[in-house]
C-alpha positions in Angstrom: 51.9 1.6 16.6 50.6 4.0 14.3 46.9 3.3 16.2 44.3 3.5 13.6 46.4 4.4 10.7 45.1 1.3 8.3 41.5 2.6 9.0 40.5 4.6 6.0 38.5 7.7 7.0 37.6 10.2 4.9 39.1 13.7 6.2 37.5 16.6 6.4 38.1 20.1 7.5 37.5 20.8 11.5 36.6 16.6 12.0 38.5 16.0 15.5 38.7 12.3 14.9 41.0 12.0 11.7 44.7 11.9 11.6 46.6 9.1 10.3 49.2 7.8 12.7 48.0 10.0 15.5 46.2 7.4 18.3 44.7 10.7 20.3 44.0 13.0 17.4 43.2 11.5 14.4 43.1 14.9 13.9 42.7 17.0 10.5 43.7 20.3 13.4 44.9 22.6 11.1 42.3 25.6 9.8 41.8 26.8 6.4 43.4 30.6 6.1 42.0 33.1 4.0 45.2 34.1 1.9 44.7 37.6 3.0 47.7 40.3 3.9 46.2 43.3 6.1 49.6 44.7 5.2 49.0 44.5 1.5 51.5 42.6 -0.8 50.8 39.9 -3.6 49.3 37.9 -1.1 46.6 40.2 -0.1 43.7 38.8 -2.1 40.1 38.0 -1.0 38.4 34.6 -1.5 41.8 32.7 -2.0 42.1 29.8 1.0 45.1 27.5 2.1 45.8 25.8 4.4 48.9 28.1 5.8 48.5 30.9 7.9 50.4 34.1 6.6 51.0 35.5 10.1 52.0 32.2 12.0 56.0 32.3 11.8 57.1 28.7 10.3 60.5 29.2 11.9 63.0 31.9 13.7 64.4 32.6 10.5 61.4 33.5 8.4 59.2 35.9 10.9 57.9 38.9 9.6 59.7 41.9 9.8 57.5 43.3 12.7 58.3 40.0 15.0 61.7 41.9 15.3 60.6 45.2 15.4 58.9 44.9 19.2 59.8 41.3 20.2 62.2 43.1 22.7 60.7 46.0 23.3 57.7 46.8 25.8 57.2 50.7 25.2 53.4 52.3 24.6 54.5 52.5 21.1 55.1 48.8 20.8 52.4 48.1 22.4 49.9 50.5 20.1 51.9 48.7 17.2 51.4 45.3 18.8 47.1 45.7 18.8 47.2 47.8 15.3 48.8 45.5 13.0 49.6 41.9 15.1 46.8 41.2 17.4 44.0 41.6 14.7 46.0 39.8 11.9 46.8 36.9 13.9 43.5 35.8 16.0 41.2 34.0 14.0 37.4 34.0 14.0 35.5 31.0 13.1 33.4 32.4 10.4 31.8 28.7 8.6 34.4 26.4 8.2 36.8 29.4 7.7 38.8 30.9 10.3 39.6 34.4 9.1 42.2 37.4 10.1 41.3 40.4 8.5 41.4 43.6 10.4 37.9 45.0 9.2 36.8 41.3 11.0 38.6 41.6 14.2 37.8 45.5 14.1 33.8 44.6 14.0 33.9 41.5 16.7 36.7 42.1 19.0 38.1 45.7 19.4 36.5 46.0 23.0 37.9 47.0 26.3 38.1 43.1 27.2 40.0 42.7 24.2 42.5 45.3 24.6 42.9 44.1 28.4 43.2 40.3 27.1 45.8 41.4 24.8 47.4 43.2 27.3 47.7 40.5 29.4 49.7 38.5 26.4 51.7 40.8 25.7 55.4 39.5 24.9 57.2 39.8 27.5 61.7 39.9 27.5 62.8 36.0 26.3 65.3 35.1 29.0 68.3 33.4 27.0 70.7 31.0 28.6 73.7 28.0 27.3 74.9 25.1 29.0 78.4 25.3 29.1 79.1 21.8 28.8 76.0 20.9 25.8 73.4 21.9 25.0 71.6 25.5 25.0 67.9 27.0 26.5 66.1 30.3 25.7 62.7 30.2 28.0 59.6 33.1 28.7 59.2 33.5 32.4 55.3 34.1 33.6 54.0 34.7 30.0 50.5 34.6 32.3 49.1 32.6 29.1 47.0 29.6 30.7 48.4 29.8 34.4 47.3 33.4 35.7 46.9 32.0 39.3 48.3 34.8 41.6 51.8 34.4 42.1 52.2 30.6 40.2 54.9 31.1 37.4 55.3 29.9 34.5 58.0 28.8 31.9 58.1 28.5 28.3 60.5 27.5 25.6 63.4 25.3 24.2 65.9 23.2 24.9 68.3 22.2 22.4 68.9 18.5 22.4 71.3 18.2 19.2 72.3 20.3 16.4 68.9 21.8 14.9 66.5 20.0 17.2 64.6 22.5 19.5 62.5 20.5 21.8 59.4 22.4 23.1 58.3 22.7 26.6 56.1 24.4 28.9 56.5 24.1 33.4 53.9 25.3 35.1 54.8 26.0 39.0 52.3 23.9 42.3 49.8 26.2 43.4 50.6 24.9 46.7 53.9 24.3 48.2 55.8 24.6 44.7 59.3 25.3 46.8 58.8 21.2 47.8 56.0 20.0 45.5 57.2 16.9 43.7 58.1 17.2 39.5 55.4 15.7 37.6 56.2 15.0 34.0 52.9 14.8 31.8 53.3 13.2 27.9 50.5 12.7 25.1 51.0 9.9 22.9 50.8 9.7 19.0 53.5 8.8 18.3 53.9 12.6 17.4 51.0 14.5 19.0 52.0 17.2 21.5 51.9 16.9 25.3 50.0 20.5 24.9 46.6 18.2 24.3 47.5 17.4 28.0 48.1 20.8 29.2 45.1 23.0 27.7 42.5 19.8 27.1 43.0 17.2 30.3 45.0 18.2 33.3 46.8 21.4 32.6 45.8 25.0 34.5 43.7 25.9 32.0 41.0 25.5 29.4 40.5 27.5 26.0 37.3 28.9 25.4 34.6 27.9 22.4 35.9 31.0 20.3 39.7 30.3 21.2 40.2 34.0 22.1 40.5 33.6 26.2 41.6 30.9 29.0 40.1 30.5 32.1 41.7 28.3 35.1 41.2 24.6 35.4 40.5 24.6 39.0 41.3 20.2 38.7 44.5 21.0 37.4 47.2 18.9 38.3 49.8 21.7 39.0 47.5 22.1 42.2 49.9 20.0 43.9 52.8 19.2 41.6 55.1 21.1 39.2 54.0 20.1 36.2 56.5 19.9 33.0 55.1 19.3 29.4 57.4 18.4 26.6 56.3 18.2 23.1 58.7 15.5 21.6 59.9 13.8 19.7 61.1 16.7 17.4 58.2 18.1 15.3 56.0 17.1 17.5 53.8 20.3 18.5 56.0 23.6 19.0 59.7 21.1 18.9 61.1 21.9 15.5 64.5 20.7 13.8 65.6 17.4 12.3 63.6 13.9 12.7 66.0 10.9 14.1 63.9 9.3 16.3 62.5 5.7 14.8 61.6 4.3 18.0 61.1 4.3 21.8 63.8 3.7 22.6 65.4 6.6 20.4 62.8 9.2 22.1 63.8 8.3 25.8 67.5 9.0 25.4 66.2 12.6 23.9 64.1 13.0 26.4 66.6 12.1 29.0 69.1 14.6 27.6 66.5 16.8 27.7 66.6 16.8 31.5 70.1 16.7 31.5 69.9 20.2 30.3 67.0 20.9 32.1 68.2 20.5 35.6 71.7 22.4 34.9 69.7 24.9 34.2 69.5 27.6 37.5 66.2 28.3 37.5 65.4 24.3 37.3 68.6 23.2 39.3 66.0 22.4 42.4 64.0 20.1 40.8 67.0 17.2 40.3 66.5 16.2 43.8 62.6 16.1 43.9 60.8 13.0 43.2 59.4 12.6 39.8 55.8 11.8 38.8 55.8 10.0 35.1 52.1 10.3 33.7 51.5 9.1 30.2 48.3 8.3 28.1 47.7 6.0 24.8 50.7 6.0 23.5 52.1 6.1 26.7 51.5 2.5 26.9 55.1 2.1 25.2 56.7 5.7 27.1 55.8 5.2 30.1 57.5 1.7 30.7 60.1 2.3 28.4 61.6 5.9 29.3 61.5 4.5 32.9 63.3 1.6 32.2 65.8 3.6 30.2 66.3 6.6 32.9 66.8 3.6 35.7 69.8 2.2 33.8 71.2 5.7 33.0 71.0 6.0 37.0 72.8 3.1 37.5 75.8 3.8 35.5 75.7 7.3 37.5 75.4 5.5 40.8 78.6 3.3 39.3 80.6 6.6 39.0 80.3 5.4 35.2 78.5 8.5 33.7 78.1 11.9 35.1 75.0 13.1 34.6 71.9 14.1 36.6 69.6 11.2 38.3 65.8 11.1 37.1 64.4 9.7 39.7 60.8 8.3 38.8 59.1 7.2 41.8 55.2 6.8 40.5 53.8 5.8 37.0 50.4 6.8 35.8 49.0 5.7 32.4 45.4 5.9 30.9 44.6 4.1 28.1 47.8 2.8 27.4 49.0 0.7 24.4 50.8 -2.2 25.7 50.2 -5.1 23.9 48.7 -5.7 20.6 48.4 -9.0 20.2 46.2 -8.6 23.6 44.3 -5.4 22.3 43.4 -6.5 19.1 42.0 -9.7 20.8 39.8 -7.3 23.1 38.2 -5.3 19.7 36.5 -8.6 19.0 34.8 -8.8 22.5 34.5 -5.1 23.5 32.5 -4.4 20.0 29.9 -6.2 21.9 27.4 -5.1 24.7 28.2 -7.6 27.2 31.1 -6.3 27.5 30.9 -2.7 26.8 27.7 -2.6 28.7 26.9 0.2 26.1 25.9 -0.8 22.4 26.8 -4.0 20.1 29.0 -1.9 17.6 28.7 -4.7 15.1 26.0 -6.9 13.6 26.4 -10.6 13.8 27.9 -10.7 10.1 30.3 -8.2 11.0 31.6 -9.9 14.0 31.5 -13.2 12.4 33.8 -11.8 9.5 36.2 -10.2 12.4 36.7 -13.6 14.5 37.8 -15.4 11.1 40.1 -12.7 10.6 41.3 -13.0 13.9 41.6 -16.1 14.2 42.7 -17.8 10.5 46.2 -19.7 10.3 47.2 -16.2 8.6 45.1 -14.4 10.3 45.6 -11.1 12.8 46.5 -13.2 16.1 48.9 -15.7 13.9 50.9 -12.8 12.0 51.1 -10.4 15.4 52.7 -14.1 17.0 55.1 -14.3 14.2 56.2 -10.7 14.2 56.8 -11.6 18.1 58.8 -14.3 17.3 60.5 -12.9 13.7 61.1 -9.5 14.6 61.5 -8.0 11.5 59.7 -4.8 10.8 58.4 -6.1 7.3 56.4 -9.1 9.4 55.4 -6.8 12.0 54.1 -4.0 9.5 52.2 -6.5 7.6 50.6 -8.0 10.4 49.4 -4.6 11.6 48.2 -3.3 8.5 46.1 -6.8 8.3 44.5 -6.3 11.8 43.9 -2.9 11.2 42.2 -3.1 8.1 40.3 -6.4 9.0 39.8 -6.0 12.9 39.3 -2.4 13.9 38.1 -0.8 10.3 34.7 -3.0 10.3 34.2 -2.8 14.3 34.6 1.0 14.8 32.6 1.4 11.7 31.7 5.4 11.8 32.1 5.3 15.5 34.6 7.4 17.8 37.2 5.6 18.2 37.9 7.8 21.5 34.4 7.7 22.4 32.7 5.0 21.0 28.8 5.8 21.9 29.4 8.7 19.6 30.0 9.6 16.2 33.3 10.3 15.1 33.0 13.8 14.6 32.3 13.8 18.1 33.1 17.6 19.5 34.3 17.0 23.2 37.1 17.3 24.3 37.1 20.7 22.5 39.7 21.4 19.9 39.4 25.4 20.1 43.4 25.3 21.9 44.2 24.5 18.7 43.2 27.6 17.0 44.4 29.3 20.3 47.8 28.0 19.5 48.0 28.9 16.3 47.2 32.3 17.3 50.8 34.5 16.3 50.1 36.7 19.9 50.1 33.6 22.1 53.0 32.0 20.2 54.9 34.8 20.7 54.1 35.7 24.2 55.4 31.7 24.8 58.4 31.7 22.9 56.9 29.6 19.9 59.4 29.3 17.1 57.4 26.8 15.3 53.7 26.6 13.6 52.0 24.1 16.2 51.8 20.1 14.6 49.3 19.2 17.4 49.7 15.6 15.9 52.5 14.8 13.2 52.1 12.3 11.0 55.7 12.3 9.7 56.7 10.8 13.4 54.3 8.4 12.8 56.0 7.5 9.7 59.2 7.6 11.1 57.8 5.0 14.2 56.3 2.7 11.6 59.3 2.1 9.6 60.6 0.0 12.7 57.3 -1.3 13.6 57.7 0.4 17.1 53.8 -0.1 18.1 53.3 -3.5 17.0 56.0 -4.9 19.9 54.7 -4.9 23.5 55.9 -3.4 26.2 54.7 -5.7 29.1 57.7 -7.5 29.6 59.4 -4.0 30.7 56.2 -3.3 32.7 56.6 -6.3 34.8 60.8 -5.6 35.8 59.1 -1.7 36.6 56.3 -4.1 39.0 59.1 -6.4 40.4 61.1 -3.5 41.3 58.4 -2.1 43.6 57.8 1.1 41.6 54.6 2.6 42.0 52.2 2.6 39.2 48.9 3.2 37.9 47.0 1.9 35.0 43.8 3.4 34.6 41.2 3.6 31.5 38.4 4.7 30.3 35.7 2.7 29.4 34.1 4.7 26.8 37.5 4.3 24.7 37.7 1.8 21.7 41.1 1.8 20.2 42.5 1.7 23.6 39.7 -0.1 25.9 39.7 -0.6 29.2 39.1 -4.4 28.4 42.6 -4.4 26.2 44.3 -2.4 28.7 43.4 -5.0 31.4 44.7 -8.2 29.8 47.4 -6.1 28.6 47.9 -6.4 32.5 47.0 -9.8 32.9 49.1 -11.0 30.6 51.8 -9.1 32.6 54.4 -11.4 34.2 55.6 -10.2 37.2 56.0 -11.7 41.1 52.6 -10.7 42.2 50.8 -11.2 38.9 48.2 -14.2 40.3 47.7 -11.9 43.5 46.7 -9.5 40.9 44.7 -11.4 39.2 42.5 -12.6 41.5 42.4 -9.3 43.9 39.0 -7.8 44.4 37.4 -5.2 42.6 36.1 -2.3 44.9 34.5 1.0 43.5 36.4 4.2 43.8 34.3 6.9 44.8 35.5 10.3 45.2 33.0 13.2 46.6 30.3 10.9 46.7 29.9 10.0 43.6 31.2 6.2 42.2 33.4 6.8 39.6 34.7 3.6 38.5 36.2 0.2 39.9 39.9 -0.6 40.9 41.7 -3.8 42.2 45.4 -3.1 43.9 48.3 -5.9 44.7 51.4 -4.1 45.6 52.7 -1.6 43.6 50.2 -1.7 40.5 46.4 -0.5 40.7 44.4 -1.0 38.0 41.2 1.4 37.3 38.2 1.3 34.9 36.8 4.8 35.0 32.9 5.4 34.1 31.6 7.6 31.5 35.3 8.6 30.8 36.8 8.4 26.8 40.1 8.1 25.5 41.1 11.5 27.3 40.5 10.5 31.2 41.2 13.6 33.0 39.0 15.5 30.2 35.8 13.7 31.3 36.5 12.4 34.8 38.4 15.6 35.8 37.8 15.5 39.5 38.4 11.8 40.0 41.7 11.8 38.1 43.1 15.1 39.8 42.1 13.0 43.3 44.3 9.6 41.6 46.9 11.9 41.0 47.0 13.9 44.6 46.6 10.1 46.4 49.7 8.6 43.8 51.9 11.3 44.5 51.1 11.3 48.4 52.4 7.6 47.7 49.0 6.3 49.3 46.7 3.5 47.8 44.4 4.6 45.8 41.2 4.5 47.7 37.9 6.0 47.7 37.0 9.4 49.5 33.7 11.3 50.9 
């Protein structure tokens, strides 16, 4: 589902809640760069602005000539060259709505002792290359000191090729505690087509980026406190991943990520994690990714165990999804209710007249729910696409109005969570330090278009979720109560609609307060392997709003504990 794709929202530079086809982004995230070239040339004209940063490489072959001049040389001469030309030319400054990269601006703002120290920290290191002889290749940077700067804690960032002209970017952070025995944690953001670096730099990763995009600081609530965390930009063209796009559904995306792990576990550095427990967490479109990916991994494991396939087992022992998109039929119904204060406990989002119009659009003979049911029965892409378009235009858009889809008490220009990490990842020096080979795409509309061709998001995943629950997989489904687009009511009702052996007991299970560090952070209920948590005062990206509570939930899940309150 390209959540929110059909809702008409005007685009303006810097608006944090707009990008059709990206349920966690809706972002117009790329800054406007002045068409300046500090080294001269035909483009060195002041006052002309474009959407392309002339100093950020779009591919390895188009890298500026100075990239090659020092890429494998950490000499003093190279460092001075790096400071003189590369750094001043690549760190954007916010001047109004324009990000500037001119040398004079840099000289006046940043050439201080602190700046030189920061520049040295991320000065490019030698890239480690390797090739797997059977299939696939990889390349990565060891310990870039970008983001994770905890002494003794290593990071790895780079690419694994999952096919011809298909390079998938990853960023791996060792656990801060007991890295040699800690589980492997996988985080995938949603979209489809949104970078998992939203999670790494906005939500649960090792660092947070300063508002001016110049520095990072350690996140004390990072999930790599307890797990070795892996963030993957998938499908191809998401984030820093690049190459030919050939994924048009969640099922196809699952095979590519499985192929990624086959190479990942074959790399000597990461082979040790093949035998670790893996906890898999996602959000938003993760309501599709989580159940489908895990089910596919298990099907492959069965073939391996039956000796019908020679490959690495991917042992997912727990699954966590916040504000997931599971069942559009249930979620669209919930939009109508959640727009009312008696359900969201905050505000009436629409007046009675609008509610009446939406109620009619939902329930008429050819309305939203009837079309979604026809989609489920008919299954054709055209029928499902028409249903989704109708529901988005006649249900979601009127109810949401000018509110943020991700934190509805605020307007659509809500500045939180901060998008400063986007400018940080656009910096040429940061890209080079982490081994990035393409320009960063926060949320790639083209991927949403690809998934749209199969109406992937209009198809529910609760059947797959039910099978995982029947197998006993420890599962945490949680939702911030201030999110609208994948609101907590719709998420909970999707769980009630999920058929599994303890579904009736789950519906009747009592609610309990979830207290962390003496503060009530939400309510929860547990039956068998399933826990549902409604997190108070949190939007779409729960870890960004409630970091301490989120880390505690993650920690308890890793430890095979039932979710419970702490002092």
